[in-house]
N, C-alpha and C positions, 0 to 999 in steps of 0.2 A: 828100251830108254837112248842108247846110245846110237839106235839105227835111225830114231827119229830126231836126234842133235844132229847125229852127220849128216841126213838127207835133208833137213828143214832149216838148221842152224848153220852148220859148218862149211857144209860143201858151198850152198851159193854165197854165203859172207865170203870164204875164202878166194872163190873165184872172181869175184866182181873185185876184190881187194887185189890180189897179185893183180889181175888186169889192167888196173888201173895205175898200181905201182912201177908197172914193166912200162906203160905207157906212155907216163909222166915223168918218169927217170930210165931211160934207156942208154945202153952201153955196159960196158965191161971195165971202164977205167975205175980207179981207186976210188975216185970222187963219188964217181955215179954209185957203186956199190956202198960206199961209207953212206949216203942218203938214205940208199933203199934199206939198209940196215937199222939206220938211226929211223926212218917211218914207221917199217915194221916193228921192230923190237923195241924203242922207246915210246912207240905212239900207239900202233893198233893192239901189241899184245897186252900191254898192261889195261886196255879197256875192253879186249876180248876174253882174255883169263876170266874176269870176274862175272862176265856175262855167259859164259859157258859153264861156271860154278852154280850161279843161280839158278839156270835153265836146268840141270842137272838135278839140283837141290829140289827144286818145284817138281820134276818128273817123280822123283824118289817119293815124295811127300804124295803126291796124287795117288801112287800103286803101293803105298804102306800099309800094312796090315789093318792100322786102325781104322781105315776106309769102310774095310770088309765088315768090322766089327760093328759101326756105325750103320751100315747097310741092314744087316743081319738084325741088329736088335732093335732097329728105328729110334733109334736115340735121337733127343732131339735139338734145335737149332742150338744151344747155347754150349753143348758139348764139340758142335761143328766148330763155332767161335774159337773154342779153346784148341780144338784142333789148327784151326787157320793161325792162333797164335804161335802156335808152337812151329809153325811154318818160319812165319817172321823171326821168331827167335832163333831157332837154327838155322836160317840163310843169313842173319847177320853173323852169328858164332863162325859159320863156315869162312865168310868173307873176312871177318879178320884174322882168321887162326889160319886158314888153308892157302888164299888167293897169292899173298904177299910170298910166301914159299914155292908153290906153282910158278908164279913169274917168276923168281930168281932162278929155281931150277931151269925152265923153260931158257932164260936166257944162256946159262952155262951148256944147253944144248944146243938150244937154235941159231944164236948168233954165228957160231964157229959153222954151223950146217949151211945155213942160208948164204955166209959169205963165201963159202965153196962153190954153192949153189949158182948165186947170181955171177961167180968169176968162170966158172968153167962150164957148165951146163948151156948148152944153146935155147935161147928162149923159148922155142917152140917144143923143147924138153922138159921145163922148169914146172912147178906147179900148176895143176890147172891150164 
């Protein structure tokens, strides 16, 4: 799951995002660093974190043991619809319960880390 997410969601999204961010807000002044931090952690992170959690939840759901039981027993579509309903319920719960905490914890880690990276690390050595 993480290989799929890393390869097809995280890497291309983050590569594109930081490429755009660095080209549109160049420099190492405090103003440039502050703007990049605002856009990265104030706008991008609160949108990308729920996207990541949603995709992870869907992949977990697709590979859940219930799928194997449905396939093995040839259970009808009504059970499959219940399984899809379970996904929606689980996804909604995860987004309500996990996403806000993940964003807050992410901010505690990433705001200082990214501030240092934006200020000290030359652009060619920064993330992607």
